[in-house]
Residue, then its C-alpha position, 0 to 999 in steps of 0.5 A: x288359702x283358706x276360709x275360716x272364721x275368728x270367733x264371727x268374724x271371716x277371715x282368709x288364711x294362708x300359709x304367710x298372712x291372715x287378715x281379718x275385718x272388722x272385729x274378732x273375739x279370740x279365745x286362747x292363743x294368736x301365733x305371730x312374728x309378723x303385724x302389718x298394717x293395711x298397706x303392707x307395711x311392717x308395724x311390729x315383728x315379735x321374736x323368738x324369745x317375745x321381744x316386740x320389735x317396731x322398726x318403723x317407729x318414729x325416733x331420732x339421734x343426731x349430732x353436730x357435723x363440727x364444732x359450734x361457736x356459742x357466743x358469749x351470754x346468747x341463746x344459740x341454737x344447735x344446728x344439729x344436722x348429721x345423721x350418721x351410722x351406727x351411732x345416729x338415726x333419723x327413722x320417719x325423717x321427722x328431724x330436719x337435718x338440712x334447713x331449720x334444725x327441728x323436730x316436727x313429729x307429725x303424729x301426735x302423742x308422747x314422746x321421750x326427748x333429750x340432749x347434751x351439749x358440751x361446751x369445751x375449753x372455756x372458763x364458763x361457769x355454767x352452760x344452759x341447754x333449752x328445749x323450744x317447743x312452737x318458739x316458747x322456752x318449754x325444758x331447761x338443763x343446767x350444767x354447772x362447773x367451778x370456772x377453771x380455765x380450760x374446763x370442759x361443762x356439760x349440760x343435759x337431761x331427758x324429759x317426756x313431752x306431748x306433741x300435737x302433730x304439727x308442734x316442734x322442738x329445738x335446741x338452743x344453748x347459752x354460756x356465760x364466758x367473756x367470750x365465744x366458746x365451741x360447742x363440741x361437734x362429736x356425737x360422744x359430746x353433743x346430741x340430741x335424741x327422741x322417740x315416740x313413747x305412745 
């Protein structure tokens, strides 16, 4: 380990790490492949091609464990409860997949969120997929069908929204057929996703 300076700031240098206390003015290039927080957790890596990776950034992609019956003309919360690799993840464990089926980021910022819900073998003419924030409707996505017998109708969308640390969102679906119909459980047809943009 050697002591040195970047600008006027003291720096501890080794073959594996450098620590800078306070602000530092740096002229020229800084060569680095891993940036860690002060607790040692990797915040980002930069590979040899210049790609910046943030492996611990809050994000989720989840789906249903099976088909869910959606009553006629009734808003129904989708119980997203399955995280299965490689088609699903819940980095940071901010999506509650066991009790409330909601996303609470705990870190304020802008998030890209999205979802899709497919209703199978139905004669409904439309499907609505809504995102509720803190219990109130925030986003509305709609899928329309001609009402053909045994049709599959899908609603999907994505949007960027701002969260405070304690805000939460839930996904609700509505279908207008005269009887119940199934939201398809496969991740290829019904899922939710989101991640921290910044």
